[in-house]
Every structure is written in structure tokens, then in C-alpha cells.
N, C-alpha and C positions, 0 to 999 in steps of 0.2 A: 473502613475495615482494614485492618493490618495485617491478616494472616490471606495467604495465597490460596487461590482455589483449590488444590490439593490438601493444604493443610485445614481448610475449612471440611472439607469432606473427611476428612481421618477423624478432625475435633467431633463432629456429630458422630460418624460411626462408632468410636469409641464410648461417646455416651450413651447410645443406643446401646451396645454390647453390653455397658455395665448395668445400665437399668433393665436389661433383659435378665442378666445374670440375677439380679439383687431385686426383682420384682416381687417375690413374694414378703421377703423380710421389709419391703419398703409398705407393702399392703397393711402388714402384722402394726405397721407403726401409723397406719392412718392414710398412707399416700399411695393412692392408685395411681401408678405412672401408665397403664396401658394405653389411655388417649395420648399422653407425652409422646410415646414410642411411634403411634400411628402418625402423630402431627408431624415430627420430626422427619419420619421416614418420606413422608408426602412430600414435606417442602425440600428435602434433598433429592429426591427423584425430579422435583422440579427445576431445582438449580442443575442437575446433572445435564437435563434436558435443554436447558436455556444456554449451558455451556457447550454443548455440544454445536449448536445451531451459531452462536459466537464464533466457536473455532471453525466452523466449514465459511462462514464469511470471512473470517481473516484468511484462510486459503483462497478464496475466490478473489479477495481484493490483491493478495500478493500476484495471484496469476493474470488478473486483469492489469495491473499495473506495469506486470513486465510486456504483456501483450501491447499495451498502449506505448509503452517508450519504445518498442521496436517499431512500430507503425509511424511514431513521430519522427525517429531517426531515418526510416527510408523516405517518407515525405520529404524530408529536410534534403535528404541525400539527391534525390529525384531533381527537387528542385534547383539546387545548387548545381547539378550537373548540367541541365537545361540552360541557366543564367550562363554558365561558362560558353556552351554551344551558340547561344543568341548572342552573347555578346563578341565571341571570335566569328560570327557570320557578320555583323553588323562592322566590326572592326572595333578592337578594345578602345582604341584613342578617339573614337567617333563619338558624338553626342549619344547615339542611340545607344553605341556600346557602353558607355560610361553610365547611362541611365541604368541599363540591366545590372551592372556589376554594384551601382549604388545601392541597388535593393538588398544584396546580402550585406555591403558594409553597414548599413544602417542598423540591421537586426542585429549585428555582432558587438556593434558600437553602443547600442542602447539610445534613448531619447538624449537630446541635448540638454544642455544644463537649464535648471529652470530660471528663468529672467529674475532678476533681482526686484523686490519689490518699491516701488517708488515711495519717497519720503513723505511724511504726512506733512501739510501745511501748519 
């Protein structure tokens, strides 16, 4: 479908309005559009209800994403500060201090390079 939600609602509304305005003329021509009007109106109402649920879900997702990002940043900041404290207490140049500091270094650096594939015989 290439129309936006608003365009689709407007498209259906305009057609129903036109059918309603010309219902008598169409009936004389042998076309009873009363069931069409009911069918389109029912389908529009269904689409509106589903769109409202979708929009609410988008808002919820946006809010949850922001909450999650805040929680993750808080966790990172806490762990990073505690690493500094633990490394400072152990001595930053001691093996234990280096181990603590290496934890943060590894996560910032990412995994090491992928080892090369050995040649086939």
C-alpha cells in the first residue's frame, strides 16, 4: 500500500461521503450501495482501532527504550567507577589492579581479531 494512514482514512471517508450523497441515484441505476457503506465503515473503524493500538505501542516502545538506555548507562557508570576504586585500592600497576582495569579495556576494545583460517592441504 502506498498511501499513508491519514490518506487511506481520507480516501475511504471521501468515497463513503460520495456514496451516501448519491445513494438514491445509484439505486435507480440498479446498484444498492448501502452494504458497501456499512462494509467500508466497519473496515475503517477496525483500521482506526488497530492504528490506535499501534501508535500506543510505538509510544510505549520509545519510552521503554529511553528507560533501558538510562538503566544501562547507570549500570556502566557504576561498574566503571567501582573498577577505578578496586584498581586504586589494589594499585593500578599490580597484577590485580591491571586485571580490574583490563575488564573495562576489553569491553571498549571489543574482541580480538579473528584468527586466520589455516590453508587447506
